[in-house]
py3Dmol code that shows the C-alpha trace and the ligand (Angstrom):
import py3Dmol

protein = """\
ATOM      1  CA  UNK A   1     -28.373  20.375  23.632  1.00  0.00           C
ATOM      2  CA  UNK A   2     -25.674  21.753  21.390  1.00  0.00           C
ATOM      3  CA  UNK A   3     -24.816  19.944  18.248  1.00  0.00           C
ATOM      4  CA  UNK A   4     -21.222  19.585  19.513  1.00  0.00           C
ATOM      5  CA  UNK A   5     -22.354  17.328  22.294  1.00  0.00           C
ATOM      6  CA  UNK A   6     -23.783  14.862  19.881  1.00  0.00           C
ATOM      7  CA  UNK A   7     -20.515  14.432  18.046  1.00  0.00           C
ATOM      8  CA  UNK A   8     -18.014  11.874  19.089  1.00  0.00           C
ATOM      9  CA  UNK A   9     -14.709  13.387  20.149  1.00  0.00           C
ATOM     10  CA  UNK A  10     -11.750  12.587  17.977  1.00  0.00           C
ATOM     11  CA  UNK A  11      -9.679  12.298  21.108  1.00  0.00           C
ATOM     12  CA  UNK A  12      -9.669   8.817  22.828  1.00  0.00           C
ATOM     13  CA  UNK A  13      -9.350   8.378  26.605  1.00  0.00           C
ATOM     14  CA  UNK A  14      -6.317   6.616  28.008  1.00  0.00           C
ATOM     15  CA  UNK A  15      -8.454   3.487  28.582  1.00  0.00           C
ATOM     16  CA  UNK A  16      -9.590   3.544  24.931  1.00  0.00           C
ATOM     17  CA  UNK A  17      -6.004   3.999  23.735  1.00  0.00           C
ATOM     18  CA  UNK A  18      -5.114   0.776  25.633  1.00  0.00           C
ATOM     19  CA  UNK A  19      -7.910  -1.106  23.893  1.00  0.00           C
ATOM     20  CA  UNK A  20      -6.334  -0.206  20.594  1.00  0.00           C
ATOM     21  CA  UNK A  21      -3.115  -2.062  21.328  1.00  0.00           C
ATOM     22  CA  UNK A  22      -4.665  -5.555  20.585  1.00  0.00           C
ATOM     23  CA  UNK A  23      -5.934  -4.805  17.046  1.00  0.00           C
ATOM     24  CA  UNK A  24      -2.620  -3.086  16.485  1.00  0.00           C
ATOM     25  CA  UNK A  25      -0.775  -6.240  17.460  1.00  0.00           C
ATOM     26  CA  UNK A  26      -3.042  -8.302  15.183  1.00  0.00           C
ATOM     27  CA  UNK A  27      -2.106  -6.106  12.244  1.00  0.00           C
ATOM     28  CA  UNK A  28       1.547  -6.452  13.181  1.00  0.00           C
ATOM     29  CA  UNK A  29       1.153 -10.246  13.008  1.00  0.00           C
ATOM     30  CA  UNK A  30      -0.515  -9.948   9.554  1.00  0.00           C
ATOM     31  CA  UNK A  31       2.134  -7.596   8.166  1.00  0.00           C
ATOM     32  CA  UNK A  32       4.941  -9.812   9.314  1.00  0.00           C
ATOM     33  CA  UNK A  33       3.281 -12.831   7.725  1.00  0.00           C
ATOM     34  CA  UNK A  34       2.657 -10.932   4.557  1.00  0.00           C
ATOM     35  CA  UNK A  35       6.223  -9.591   4.355  1.00  0.00           C
ATOM     36  CA  UNK A  36       7.622 -13.122   4.810  1.00  0.00           C
ATOM     37  CA  UNK A  37       5.379 -14.760   2.246  1.00  0.00           C
ATOM     38  CA  UNK A  38       5.399 -12.132  -0.577  1.00  0.00           C
ATOM     39  CA  UNK A  39       7.688 -13.441  -3.339  1.00  0.00           C
ATOM     40  CA  UNK A  40       7.349 -14.393  -7.037  1.00  0.00           C
ATOM     41  CA  UNK A  41       4.939 -17.274  -7.577  1.00  0.00           C
ATOM     42  CA  UNK A  42       2.659 -16.535  -4.618  1.00  0.00           C
ATOM     43  CA  UNK A  43      -0.798 -15.235  -5.467  1.00  0.00           C
ATOM     44  CA  UNK A  44      -2.530 -12.309  -3.730  1.00  0.00           C
ATOM     45  CA  UNK A  45      -5.357 -14.766  -2.790  1.00  0.00           C
ATOM     46  CA  UNK A  46      -2.829 -16.915  -1.015  1.00  0.00           C
ATOM     47  CA  UNK A  47      -1.505 -13.829   0.824  1.00  0.00           C
ATOM     48  CA  UNK A  48      -5.142 -13.003   1.739  1.00  0.00           C
ATOM     49  CA  UNK A  49      -5.446 -16.347   3.477  1.00  0.00           C
ATOM     50  CA  UNK A  50      -2.142 -15.930   5.229  1.00  0.00           C
ATOM     51  CA  UNK A  51      -3.130 -12.541   6.604  1.00  0.00           C
ATOM     52  CA  UNK A  52      -6.501 -13.789   7.700  1.00  0.00           C
ATOM     53  CA  UNK A  53      -4.932 -16.692   9.619  1.00  0.00           C
ATOM     54  CA  UNK A  54      -2.426 -14.380  11.334  1.00  0.00           C
ATOM     55  CA  UNK A  55      -5.155 -12.050  12.466  1.00  0.00           C
ATOM     56  CA  UNK A  56      -7.358 -14.767  13.723  1.00  0.00           C
ATOM     57  CA  UNK A  57      -4.473 -16.367  15.582  1.00  0.00           C
ATOM     58  CA  UNK A  58      -3.946 -12.973  17.305  1.00  0.00           C
ATOM     59  CA  UNK A  59      -7.592 -13.098  18.512  1.00  0.00           C
ATOM     60  CA  UNK A  60      -8.860 -10.613  15.851  1.00  0.00           C
ATOM     61  CA  UNK A  61     -11.066 -10.498  12.831  1.00  0.00           C
ATOM     62  CA  UNK A  62     -10.295  -8.952   9.456  1.00  0.00           C
ATOM     63  CA  UNK A  63     -12.071  -5.563   9.442  1.00  0.00           C
ATOM     64  CA  UNK A  64     -11.989  -5.033   5.700  1.00  0.00           C
ATOM     65  CA  UNK A  65     -14.715  -7.690   5.528  1.00  0.00           C
ATOM     66  CA  UNK A  66     -16.933  -5.319   7.392  1.00  0.00           C
ATOM     67  CA  UNK A  67     -17.040  -3.051   4.328  1.00  0.00           C
ATOM     68  CA  UNK A  68     -20.224  -3.774   2.315  1.00  0.00           C
ATOM     69  CA  UNK A  69     -19.566  -6.125  -0.507  1.00  0.00           C
ATOM     70  CA  UNK A  70     -15.859  -6.844   0.455  1.00  0.00           C
ATOM     71  CA  UNK A  71     -15.058 -10.494   1.334  1.00  0.00           C
ATOM     72  CA  UNK A  72     -11.220 -10.351   1.721  1.00  0.00           C
ATOM     73  CA  UNK A  73      -8.785  -9.612   4.537  1.00  0.00           C
ATOM     74  CA  UNK A  74      -6.385  -7.563   2.391  1.00  0.00           C
ATOM     75  CA  UNK A  75      -6.269  -5.272  -0.586  1.00  0.00           C
ATOM     76  CA  UNK A  76      -3.418  -6.158  -2.839  1.00  0.00           C
ATOM     77  CA  UNK A  77      -2.388  -3.460  -5.292  1.00  0.00           C
ATOM     78  CA  UNK A  78       0.065  -4.706  -7.920  1.00  0.00           C
ATOM     79  CA  UNK A  79       2.115  -2.322 -10.047  1.00  0.00           C
ATOM     80  CA  UNK A  80      -0.252   0.318 -11.557  1.00  0.00           C
ATOM     81  CA  UNK A  81      -3.088  -0.623  -9.183  1.00  0.00           C
ATOM     82  CA  UNK A  82      -3.417   2.046  -6.497  1.00  0.00           C
ATOM     83  CA  UNK A  83      -5.993   1.039  -3.828  1.00  0.00           C
ATOM     84  CA  UNK A  84      -8.846  -1.322  -3.191  1.00  0.00           C
ATOM     85  CA  UNK A  85      -7.221  -4.047  -5.265  1.00  0.00           C
ATOM     86  CA  UNK A  86      -9.224  -7.287  -4.839  1.00  0.00           C
ATOM     87  CA  UNK A  87      -6.815 -10.200  -4.322  1.00  0.00           C
ATOM     88  CA  UNK A  88      -6.480 -12.288  -7.493  1.00  0.00           C
ATOM     89  CA  UNK A  89      -5.035 -15.699  -8.419  1.00  0.00           C
ATOM     90  CA  UNK A  90      -2.466 -14.149 -10.695  1.00  0.00           C
ATOM     91  CA  UNK A  91       1.012 -15.156  -9.289  1.00  0.00           C
ATOM     92  CA  UNK A  92       3.341 -12.341  -8.406  1.00  0.00           C
ATOM     93  CA  UNK A  93       6.352 -11.940 -10.679  1.00  0.00           C
ATOM     94  CA  UNK A  94       9.820 -10.681 -10.290  1.00  0.00           C
ATOM     95  CA  UNK A  95       9.874  -6.951 -10.755  1.00  0.00           C
ATOM     96  CA  UNK A  96       6.341  -6.466  -9.335  1.00  0.00           C
ATOM     97  CA  UNK A  97       5.666  -3.852  -6.734  1.00  0.00           C
ATOM     98  CA  UNK A  98       2.783  -4.893  -4.501  1.00  0.00           C
ATOM     99  CA  UNK A  99       1.088  -2.788  -1.750  1.00  0.00           C
ATOM    100  CA  UNK A 100      -0.612  -4.839   0.896  1.00  0.00           C
ATOM    101  CA  UNK A 101      -3.258  -3.167   2.951  1.00  0.00           C
ATOM    102  CA  UNK A 102      -4.673  -4.954   6.012  1.00  0.00           C
ATOM    103  CA  UNK A 103      -6.587  -4.242   9.203  1.00  0.00           C
ATOM    104  CA  UNK A 104      -8.038  -6.006  12.232  1.00  0.00           C
ATOM    105  CA  UNK A 105     -10.824  -5.491  14.773  1.00  0.00           C
ATOM    106  CA  UNK A 106     -10.832  -6.719  18.348  1.00  0.00           C
ATOM    107  CA  UNK A 107     -13.547  -5.853  20.876  1.00  0.00           C
ATOM    108  CA  UNK A 108     -14.845  -3.225  18.493  1.00  0.00           C
ATOM    109  CA  UNK A 109     -11.574  -1.415  18.070  1.00  0.00           C
ATOM    110  CA  UNK A 110      -9.741  -1.166  14.742  1.00  0.00           C
ATOM    111  CA  UNK A 111      -6.271  -1.072  13.209  1.00  0.00           C
ATOM    112  CA  UNK A 112      -5.239  -0.305   9.649  1.00  0.00           C
ATOM    113  CA  UNK A 113      -1.772  -0.647   8.105  1.00  0.00           C
ATOM    114  CA  UNK A 114      -0.041  -1.282   4.773  1.00  0.00           C
ATOM    115  CA  UNK A 115       3.366  -2.310   3.472  1.00  0.00           C
ATOM    116  CA  UNK A 116       4.761  -2.278  -0.016  1.00  0.00           C
ATOM    117  CA  UNK A 117       6.980  -5.160  -1.168  1.00  0.00           C
ATOM    118  CA  UNK A 118       9.280  -4.585  -4.191  1.00  0.00           C
ATOM    119  CA  UNK A 119      10.254  -7.839  -5.837  1.00  0.00           C
ATOM    120  CA  UNK A 120      13.733  -7.668  -7.393  1.00  0.00           C
ATOM    121  CA  UNK A 121      14.096  -8.886 -10.991  1.00  0.00           C
ATOM    122  CA  UNK A 122      17.692  -9.992 -11.521  1.00  0.00           C
ATOM    123  CA  UNK A 123      17.186  -9.831 -15.330  1.00  0.00           C
ATOM    124  CA  UNK A 124      16.027  -6.223 -15.144  1.00  0.00           C
ATOM    125  CA  UNK A 125      18.204  -4.173 -12.750  1.00  0.00           C
ATOM    126  CA  UNK A 126      16.599  -0.946 -13.804  1.00  0.00           C
ATOM    127  CA  UNK A 127      13.175  -2.311 -12.940  1.00  0.00           C
ATOM    128  CA  UNK A 128      14.467  -3.499  -9.648  1.00  0.00           C
ATOM    129  CA  UNK A 129      15.844  -0.060  -8.955  1.00  0.00           C
ATOM    130  CA  UNK A 130      12.532   1.573  -9.971  1.00  0.00           C
ATOM    131  CA  UNK A 131      10.309  -0.485  -7.759  1.00  0.00           C
ATOM    132  CA  UNK A 132      12.730  -0.496  -4.803  1.00  0.00           C
ATOM    133  CA  UNK A 133      13.197   3.327  -4.893  1.00  0.00           C
ATOM    134  CA  UNK A 134       9.468   4.038  -5.218  1.00  0.00           C
ATOM    135  CA  UNK A 135       8.727   1.801  -2.208  1.00  0.00           C
ATOM    136  CA  UNK A 136      11.622   3.317  -0.197  1.00  0.00           C
ATOM    137  CA  UNK A 137      10.590   6.961  -0.841  1.00  0.00           C
ATOM    138  CA  UNK A 138       6.961   6.163   0.098  1.00  0.00           C
ATOM    139  CA  UNK A 139       7.979   4.417   3.290  1.00  0.00           C
ATOM    140  CA  UNK A 140      10.279   7.269   4.269  1.00  0.00           C
ATOM    141  CA  UNK A 141       7.458   9.747   3.452  1.00  0.00           C
ATOM    142  CA  UNK A 142       5.292   7.878   5.903  1.00  0.00           C
ATOM    143  CA  UNK A 143       7.951   8.011   8.638  1.00  0.00           C
ATOM    144  CA  UNK A 144       8.508  11.728   8.033  1.00  0.00           C
ATOM    145  CA  UNK A 145       4.734  12.156   8.580  1.00  0.00           C
ATOM    146  CA  UNK A 146       4.747  10.020  11.711  1.00  0.00           C
ATOM    147  CA  UNK A 147       7.794  11.911  13.075  1.00  0.00           C
ATOM    148  CA  UNK A 148       6.051  15.266  12.531  1.00  0.00           C
ATOM    149  CA  UNK A 149       3.065  13.995  14.525  1.00  0.00           C
ATOM    150  CA  UNK A 150       5.367  13.554  17.523  1.00  0.00           C
ATOM    151  CA  UNK A 151       6.099  17.332  17.577  1.00  0.00           C
ATOM    152  CA  UNK A 152       3.198  18.944  15.666  1.00  0.00           C
ATOM    153  CA  UNK A 153       0.799  21.332  17.253  1.00  0.00           C
ATOM    154  CA  UNK A 154      -1.771  20.687  14.533  1.00  0.00           C
ATOM    155  CA  UNK A 155      -2.503  17.672  12.406  1.00  0.00           C
ATOM    156  CA  UNK A 156      -2.092  19.174   8.939  1.00  0.00           C
ATOM    157  CA  UNK A 157       1.714  19.590   9.588  1.00  0.00           C
ATOM    158  CA  UNK A 158       1.820  15.878   8.659  1.00  0.00           C
ATOM    159  CA  UNK A 159       0.980  16.685   5.007  1.00  0.00           C
ATOM    160  CA  UNK A 160       3.685  19.397   4.989  1.00  0.00           C
ATOM    161  CA  UNK A 161       6.263  16.841   6.158  1.00  0.00           C
ATOM    162  CA  UNK A 162       5.149  14.116   3.772  1.00  0.00           C
ATOM    163  CA  UNK A 163       5.116  16.385   0.724  1.00  0.00           C
ATOM    164  CA  UNK A 164       8.382  18.108   1.621  1.00  0.00           C
ATOM    165  CA  UNK A 165      10.181  14.754   1.838  1.00  0.00           C
ATOM    166  CA  UNK A 166       8.714  13.430  -1.467  1.00  0.00           C
ATOM    167  CA  UNK A 167       9.437  16.654  -3.321  1.00  0.00           C
ATOM    168  CA  UNK A 168      12.998  16.957  -2.000  1.00  0.00           C
ATOM    169  CA  UNK A 169      13.854  13.299  -2.888  1.00  0.00           C
ATOM    170  CA  UNK A 170      11.984  12.505  -6.090  1.00  0.00           C
ATOM    171  CA  UNK A 171       9.764  13.805  -8.901  1.00  0.00           C
ATOM    172  CA  UNK A 172       7.067  11.330  -7.831  1.00  0.00           C
ATOM    173  CA  UNK A 173       3.353  12.198  -7.659  1.00  0.00           C
ATOM    174  CA  UNK A 174       1.483  12.436  -4.330  1.00  0.00           C
ATOM    175  CA  UNK A 175      -2.094  11.144  -4.776  1.00  0.00           C
ATOM    176  CA  UNK A 176      -3.937  13.985  -3.092  1.00  0.00           C
ATOM    177  CA  UNK A 177      -7.270  12.367  -3.291  1.00  0.00           C
ATOM    178  CA  UNK A 178      -6.229   9.453  -1.094  1.00  0.00           C
ATOM    179  CA  UNK A 179      -5.752  10.419   2.522  1.00  0.00           C
ATOM    180  CA  UNK A 180      -5.216   8.995   5.978  1.00  0.00           C
ATOM    181  CA  UNK A 181      -7.836   9.132   8.680  1.00  0.00           C
ATOM    182  CA  UNK A 182      -8.722   8.903  12.299  1.00  0.00           C
ATOM    183  CA  UNK A 183      -9.292   5.327  13.588  1.00  0.00           C
ATOM    184  CA  UNK A 184     -10.976   3.809  16.634  1.00  0.00           C
ATOM    185  CA  UNK A 185     -14.369   2.289  16.873  1.00  0.00           C
ATOM    186  CA  UNK A 186     -14.493   2.534  13.146  1.00  0.00           C
ATOM    187  CA  UNK A 187     -11.714   1.904  10.682  1.00  0.00           C
ATOM    188  CA  UNK A 188     -12.325   5.269   9.064  1.00  0.00           C
ATOM    189  CA  UNK A 189     -13.138   8.234  11.363  1.00  0.00           C
ATOM    190  CA  UNK A 190     -12.485  11.888  11.458  1.00  0.00           C
ATOM    191  CA  UNK A 191     -10.161  13.676  11.115  1.00  0.00           C
ATOM    192  CA  UNK A 192      -8.742  13.387   7.560  1.00  0.00           C
ATOM    193  CA  UNK A 193      -4.949  13.153   7.427  1.00  0.00           C
ATOM    194  CA  UNK A 194      -3.692  14.879   4.258  1.00  0.00           C
ATOM    195  CA  UNK A 195      -0.436  14.034   2.500  1.00  0.00           C
ATOM    196  CA  UNK A 196       0.063  17.568   1.187  1.00  0.00           C
ATOM    197  CA  UNK A 197      -0.317  21.091   2.616  1.00  0.00           C
ATOM    198  CA  UNK A 198      -3.956  22.098   2.498  1.00  0.00           C
ATOM    199  CA  UNK A 199      -3.913  25.709   3.716  1.00  0.00           C
ATOM    200  CA  UNK A 200      -5.460  25.155   7.137  1.00  0.00           C
ATOM    201  CA  UNK A 201      -4.076  23.755  10.319  1.00  0.00           C
ATOM    202  CA  UNK A 202      -6.477  20.973  11.144  1.00  0.00           C
ATOM    203  CA  UNK A 203      -7.298  19.698  14.614  1.00  0.00           C
ATOM    204  CA  UNK A 204      -4.915  20.111  17.542  1.00  0.00           C
ATOM    205  CA  UNK A 205      -2.487  17.291  18.169  1.00  0.00           C
ATOM    206  CA  UNK A 206      -2.891  16.276  21.721  1.00  0.00           C
ATOM    207  CA  UNK A 207      -3.202  13.010  23.759  1.00  0.00           C
ATOM    208  CA  UNK A 208      -5.958  10.762  22.543  1.00  0.00           C
ATOM    209  CA  UNK A 209      -5.503  11.396  18.888  1.00  0.00           C
ATOM    210  CA  UNK A 210      -5.170   8.167  16.817  1.00  0.00           C
ATOM    211  CA  UNK A 211      -4.615   8.425  13.047  1.00  0.00           C
ATOM    212  CA  UNK A 212      -3.665   6.222  10.091  1.00  0.00           C
ATOM    213  CA  UNK A 213      -0.890   7.960   8.146  1.00  0.00           C
ATOM    214  CA  UNK A 214      -0.841   6.550   4.633  1.00  0.00           C
ATOM    215  CA  UNK A 215       0.837   8.273   1.747  1.00  0.00           C
ATOM    216  CA  UNK A 216       0.202   6.809  -1.728  1.00  0.00           C
ATOM    217  CA  UNK A 217       2.897   7.747  -4.179  1.00  0.00           C
ATOM    218  CA  UNK A 218       3.128   7.394  -7.908  1.00  0.00           C
ATOM    219  CA  UNK A 219       6.186   7.142 -10.111  1.00  0.00           C
ATOM    220  CA  UNK A 220       4.259   9.218 -12.747  1.00  0.00           C
ATOM    221  CA  UNK A 221       1.086  11.361 -12.752  1.00  0.00           C
ATOM    222  CA  UNK A 222      -1.509  11.499 -10.032  1.00  0.00           C
ATOM    223  CA  UNK A 223      -4.739  10.927 -11.992  1.00  0.00           C
ATOM    224  CA  UNK A 224      -6.527   7.599 -11.362  1.00  0.00           C
ATOM    225  CA  UNK A 225      -9.440   5.673 -12.828  1.00  0.00           C
ATOM    226  CA  UNK A 226     -11.876   3.205 -11.220  1.00  0.00           C
ATOM    227  CA  UNK A 227     -11.895  -0.087 -12.989  1.00  0.00           C
ATOM    228  CA  UNK A 228     -14.950  -2.050 -14.404  1.00  0.00           C
ATOM    229  CA  UNK A 229     -15.209  -4.071 -11.200  1.00  0.00           C
ATOM    230  CA  UNK A 230     -16.307  -0.679  -9.615  1.00  0.00           C
ATOM    231  CA  UNK A 231     -13.746  -1.114  -6.921  1.00  0.00           C
ATOM    232  CA  UNK A 232     -10.142  -1.378  -8.045  1.00  0.00           C
ATOM    233  CA  UNK A 233      -8.416   2.010  -8.643  1.00  0.00           C
ATOM    234  CA  UNK A 234      -5.614   2.214 -11.177  1.00  0.00           C
ATOM    235  CA  UNK A 235      -3.203   4.893 -12.343  1.00  0.00           C
ATOM    236  CA  UNK A 236      -4.572   6.570 -15.488  1.00  0.00           C
ATOM    237  CA  UNK A 237      -1.074   6.682 -17.059  1.00  0.00           C
ATOM    238  CA  UNK A 238      -0.231   3.109 -15.952  1.00  0.00           C
ATOM    239  CA  UNK A 239       2.603   4.244 -13.744  1.00  0.00           C
ATOM    240  CA  UNK A 240       3.692   2.282 -10.707  1.00  0.00           C
ATOM    241  CA  UNK A 241       2.425   3.226  -7.246  1.00  0.00           C
ATOM    242  CA  UNK A 242       3.230   2.375  -3.624  1.00  0.00           C
ATOM    243  CA  UNK A 243       1.527   2.713  -0.280  1.00  0.00           C
ATOM    244  CA  UNK A 244       2.784   2.532   3.293  1.00  0.00           C
ATOM    245  CA  UNK A 245       0.576   3.026   6.309  1.00  0.00           C
ATOM    246  CA  UNK A 246       0.614   2.876  10.049  1.00  0.00           C
ATOM    247  CA  UNK A 247      -1.925   3.483  12.773  1.00  0.00           C
ATOM    248  CA  UNK A 248      -0.353   5.890  15.329  1.00  0.00           C
ATOM    249  CA  UNK A 249      -1.560   6.971  18.811  1.00  0.00           C
ATOM    250  CA  UNK A 250      -0.679  10.184  20.559  1.00  0.00           C
ATOM    251  CA  UNK A 251      -0.731   9.777  24.327  1.00  0.00           C
ATOM    252  CA  UNK A 252       0.342  11.780  27.342  1.00  0.00           C
ATOM    253  CA  UNK A 253       3.940  10.472  27.283  1.00  0.00           C
ATOM    254  CA  UNK A 254       4.598  10.491  23.536  1.00  0.00           C
ATOM    255  CA  UNK A 255       3.567   8.630  20.442  1.00  0.00           C
ATOM    256  CA  UNK A 256       3.343   4.920  19.787  1.00  0.00           C
ATOM    257  CA  UNK A 257       2.937   3.219  16.365  1.00  0.00           C
ATOM    258  CA  UNK A 258       0.230   0.725  17.111  1.00  0.00           C
ATOM    259  CA  UNK A 259       0.884  -1.315  13.983  1.00  0.00           C
ATOM    260  CA  UNK A 260       4.686  -1.649  14.296  1.00  0.00           C
ATOM    261  CA  UNK A 261       6.170  -4.408  16.417  1.00  0.00           C
ATOM    262  CA  UNK A 262       8.639  -1.912  17.960  1.00  0.00           C
ATOM    263  CA  UNK A 263       6.168   0.928  18.231  1.00  0.00           C
ATOM    264  CA  UNK A 264       7.994   2.670  15.420  1.00  0.00           C
ATOM    265  CA  UNK A 265      11.470   2.783  17.096  1.00  0.00           C
ATOM    266  CA  UNK A 266      13.422   1.768  14.074  1.00  0.00           C
ATOM    267  CA  UNK A 267      11.693   4.039  11.690  1.00  0.00           C
ATOM    268  CA  UNK A 268      11.757   7.080  14.030  1.00  0.00           C
ATOM    269  CA  UNK A 269      15.375   6.679  15.264  1.00  0.00           C
ATOM    270  CA  UNK A 270      16.613   8.800  12.309  1.00  0.00           C
ATOM    271  CA  UNK A 271      14.628  11.766  13.784  1.00  0.00           C
ATOM    272  CA  UNK A 272      15.891  11.242  17.342  1.00  0.00           C
ATOM    273  CA  UNK A 273      12.376  10.241  18.399  1.00  0.00           C
ATOM    274  CA  UNK A 274      11.779   7.386  20.798  1.00  0.00           C
ATOM    275  CA  UNK A 275       8.246   5.969  20.785  1.00  0.00           C
ATOM    276  CA  UNK A 276       6.734   5.414  24.264  1.00  0.00           C
ATOM    277  CA  UNK A 277       4.396   2.457  24.908  1.00  0.00           C
ATOM    278  CA  UNK A 278       0.830   3.282  25.724  1.00  0.00           C
ATOM    279  CA  UNK A 279       0.672   3.004  29.523  1.00  0.00           C
TER     280      UNK A 279
END
"""
ligand_1 = """\
1
MG
Mg -6.291 3.519 6.020
"""
view = py3Dmol.view(width=600, height=400)
view.addModel(protein, "pdb")
view.setStyle({"model": 0}, {"cartoon": {"style": "trace"}})
view.addModel(ligand_1, "xyz")
view.setStyle({"model": 1}, {"stick": {}})
view.zoomTo()
view.show()
């Protein structure tokens, strides 16, 4: 038997794509609840409970809890924290920028998504501008990557689109060590989804491909350190960071953003792309 036959294809069947709609919808519910609840005074631990309740109400379970040693529904990365932030009881403050990463599993199929919320500080307009713009550029970088997926012949075109957008619109850093991924029966599968050009084309984009596209962007340098808890990752220079993420399916009739309530219609309209529901 050839080794190839032992490896799971990165391309899902139409029936498998359909099974990924439910965990996607559970992530949508969690993101909507998180977006509505994130404001000064609320704690990341409170947001964690809100996200868990939303996922369970949608018939799912939080899949981050399946990671060994992790007991929470979300990762909450405030200001200079980049990824893997364990929710704390420190209340959010005006001027904070908080990335909220969440995922769900239903019937063994996974979703993964993230939003960043920039909290305005009326007393510090320059801070408000800084956190708002960083989140906006990061979100738009994600949509440029998703839009490229709709027309790409090969997956690594996504990184070209993400990097081109960021470099044309900011002097922000793209955290090259943090990449998106395939998603399906596991939250993290092949193939890697880079946020910068990598000098090779990557796998073919064709029906059945499902990927999490998740640029992480810094307002300063791109070097990071792992904190003493052995989990939380922080910007080495203390600069702010932001993350946006969606799980996106390619199917025979188009693309569909599994973790967006509208399938990505609002974010993709600027590119003239209309997402098509998974049949
Ligand atoms: Mg992810």
